N, C-alpha and C positions, 0 to 999 in steps of 0.2 A: 550702209553705216547705221541707218535707222533700225534695221533688223538687229544689228549687234547691240545697240543701245537697249532695244526692247528686251532682248534676251538677258542682258546684264541686269536690267531692272527686275525681270521676273525671278531670276536666281536670287537676287538680293532679298526680295520679298519672302521667297521660300526659306532661305537661311534664317531670316528674322523670325519667322513663325516657328521653325525648328528650335531655335535658341530659346524663344519665349516658352515653347512647350516644355523643354527640358527644365527651364527655370521654374515653371509652374509645378512640374512633377516634384522637383526638389523641395519646393515650398510646401507641397502637400505632405511629403514624407516627413519633413521637419515638423510640420504642424501636428501630424499624427504622433510623433515622438514626444512633442511637448504636451500633448493631451493625455499621455499615459499616466495612469495612477501609480502611486507608490504605496498604496494601501491594499493589502491582500488579506481577505478573511479566510483564515486557515482553521478548518475543523480537524481536531486531533482527538485521539482516544485516550481513555484512562486505563484501559486493559492492554494486554499484549506488549508490555514494556513501557507503556505510558507515553510514547512518542517523545522520548527524552532528548533526541537530537533537535527537535523543534524547541523544546523548553530551554535547552542549553543555549541555542542560538539566540533566543530572546534574552535570557538572563545575562549572557555575556556580551550583549550589544552587537552581535555579528550582523543581525538584520539592519540595525541602525547604521552600521559602518558601510553597508551597501545601499544606503538610502531607501530602505524598505521599512514601512510601518505595518507590522503584522498585527492582526487581531486574532489571537488564539482563543478558540472556544472548545471547551471540553465536552466530549460525548462518551457514553459508556463503551461502545463497541465501534469497530471499523465501519460496519454497515450503517451505523447512525451518522457517521461523517459523510458517507456517500449520499445518504438521503438528504443531508443538509445542502449538498451541492445541487442535487436534483430539484430541490425546492427553493433554490436561489438564496438560501441562508448563508452560504459560504461559497468561496471561489475555488478552494481546493479541499480535498479529502483524502483519506488513506484507507486502503483495504487489502486484505489477503487475496490471493489469486482467484479463489472461487467466487468471492463477492465481486471482485473486479470484473471478471468476464460476465458474470450474471447481471451486472449493473450497466455495462456499456451499451446494451441494447435499449435501455429504458430512457435514456436521455442523451443529450449531445455533450457527453464527457469524453475526455481523452486521457491517455497515460502520458505523463511527462517525465517519469523516472521510476526506477526500481528503488525501494526504500530499505528492505531487508532481504537478504538472500541466504537460504538455508545452507549450512555446511554440516559436516559430520557431528560436530559438537552440538550445534543447535538442534539437529534432528534427534540426537540421543537424549536431549533434555525435554523433548515433548514425549510424555510418558503415557502408556496405557496402564491405568490403575484398576485393580479388580478386588472383589471381596475374597475372603479367605478360602472359600471352597473352590475357587477357580485357579487351578494350578498350571494348566497348559492352555494354549489357544483353543484346542478342541473342546475344552470345558465351557467355552462360550456358547455352545449349542444349548438352546432352551433358556438362555439367560436374557435379562433386561439390560439393554445397552443404552447408556445416556448419550444423546447427540444434540448439539446446538444446531437447530434447524436453520437452513439458509446460510450455513457457513461451510468452510473447507472440511470440517470434520465429517460431513456426510460423505465426501469423497474419500477421506482417510479410512472410514469404516468399510466402505465398499471395497477398497483395494486390499485392506487387511484381511477381510473375510475371504476374498478370492484367493489371496496368497496362501491361506490355510484351508482352502477347499471347504468352506462353510457357506451354505446357502442363506440368503437373507430370510428365507421362509423359516429357517430354524432359530431365528432370534426375534426379539421384540425391541423395537426402538422406542425409547422414552425421551421425548423432546424436553429441553429446558432452555430458558432464555438467558440466564446469568450463571456464572460459576457458583454463586451462593445457592441457587436452586439445585444445582448438581450436588453440592455438599449435603444439603438437607435430604435429597433423594437417596444418596449413599447411606446416610445415617439411618433412614427409615427402611432401607432395603428395597425401595422402589427402583433404584438404579444399582446394578451389580458390577458394571464396568464402564469406564469413561476415559476419554483422552483428555489430558490436561497438561499445561505447561505454565511457567511463570511463577510469580511470587505466591500464588495461592496453593501451590502443590503441597506444601507442608500441612496445610489445613486438612487436606484429604488424608494425609498420612496419620493425622491425629485420630482418625476414625478407626475404631477397633477392627482389626483383621485386614485392613486395606494394605495392599502391597503392589509393587510394580510387576506387571506381567511382561511388558515389552516396551519398545519405543518406536518412533517413526521409521527407523532403519528397518525394522521388521515388516513394516508396511510397504517399504520400497518407494515412498513418496517424500516430497519436500513441501514446505509451506513458505512461500515468499510473499512479500507485500509491495504495494506500488503507490505512487503519488498520482492522484487523479485531479483533473481540473476541468472547469467549464470551458468548452472549446472557444466560445466567443471571447471570454476573458483572456485566454492565451493569445488569440489572434490580435486583440486590441492592445495587449500589454506585454509583448514579448520581452522587452528589456527588464520589466519588473520581475517577470518569472525567472529570467536569467540571473538577476541579482539575488533573488530569493534562494535559488539553487546554490549559488556561491556561498551564501550565508549558511545554508544547511550543511554544505560540505565542511565548513569550519566547525559547525555544531557536531558533526560526526567525529571529526578529529579530536575535539574537546572531550566528547563522551568516551572515546577510546583511550585517551591519555590521562584524563582526570576523573577516574572512577569515583573516588571519594567525594569530590565536589559535586559530581553528577548525582550520586546517591543522596546527597544533602538536598539537592533541588527536588528530587523525587519525594523526599520526606516532607519538605516544605509545601509543595504544591499538591501532592497526592496522598500525603499521610502514610506512605509506604515505609515501613521500618527500613533503616539504612542497610541492614544485613540482607533483607529480601531484595532490595534494589540492586545491591552488588551482585547477587545471584543472577538477576535478570540481565545485568550488563554482561555477565560472563556467557550467558546462553544466547544473547541476541547479536546477530551479525549485521550491524547497521552499515548500509552502503548507499552510494548514489551512482547512477549510470544506467546503461542498458546494453545488453549483450545478445548475441545470437542464441545463447542458452536461455536467456530470459524469454525471448520470443518463442523458442521451442517449448518451454515449460507452459506458457500461456496457451499455445496451440493445442497441447495435449489436454489441458484442462477444458478448453473450449470443446474439443471433440467429445470428451466424456459427458459434459453437460448436454450436448446435442443428442448423444446416443441415449441418454436417460430422460429425454423429453423435458429437461429443466430449462434449457435455453429456447425460448419460444421463437425468436427470430435470429437467424444467423447473420454474420457480418464478416467482412474482411478485416483481420486484425490490423493490417497496415493503415487502414482508414482511421483507426482509433489511436494512432501514435502521433504525437507532436513533440519531436525530440530536438528541434533546432535550438531552443533556449538551453537545453541540456548540453548539446554539442559545443556551444559557445562557453558555457560555464565550466564544464569539466571535460574537455575534448578527449583526453586520454582514456576516459572511463566509458565512452560510447563506441562499441565495436560493431553494433548492428548496422547493416547496410540496407 
């Protein structure tokens, strides 16, 4: 009888500890959720469409509706937003595929969504512009080609020259930092061909003799962009990231359905003429989500960067994806396993 009582007492103690442990775990989870911030420092660019889905989400109150307090900070290019994340000036940044892969090795950043995905229309709108004497791709031999160093256009030029059986030894790359530098270079003759897209395209056409030679379809490549974030911030604030993604999805729907109002936002915030903003909206395929094709595209870019000695340290792409908040925010748009 005493043995039975002792056994019953022992079981009671064990059960009590288990329950207490579960309770403690729940309290810790609850405490972590309560400690989550609702403030997200978002670095966005003023080029390549101007991150209009972010601007619309803020302007229309979508972030506030999801209890997010965004701090949007403007930077000239996508690479600048990534550097802001790397230096802890921002929690999230945006970048095209080339910069995304090339930056993931440099800091503890992760991809949390695709932001723009190329389609036939957007690819056709990214144009190869050339001076008057360049009539066909083969005429690029011996010419000075403008390239924004450290961007996806290095990859585009490489693929385009290969497609047209032109050796890089037969051309001269002229680096530039901003589209305005490229415009000046074209005017002076320092640059004879350049890839360009967006609202500034018309400025290039205003240069005497400049014409379209081809577009991205001729290079057989696409340019996509992604939303990056500091890994620790995502780990500590998954609900905030999920809510921000929900707001961005509403921002995308607004941009797609309310182009005139979006163009007005672009004019007010970026001083982009409304007619130019409307052109950008037509050529930019804003999305949210992540697919098997997105992963394949990034793997191909990663392989090219490795083969060309640009990516100094390799990594497993899967280790750089944190898609759980995205799966909860827009489950139908995440098909990657």
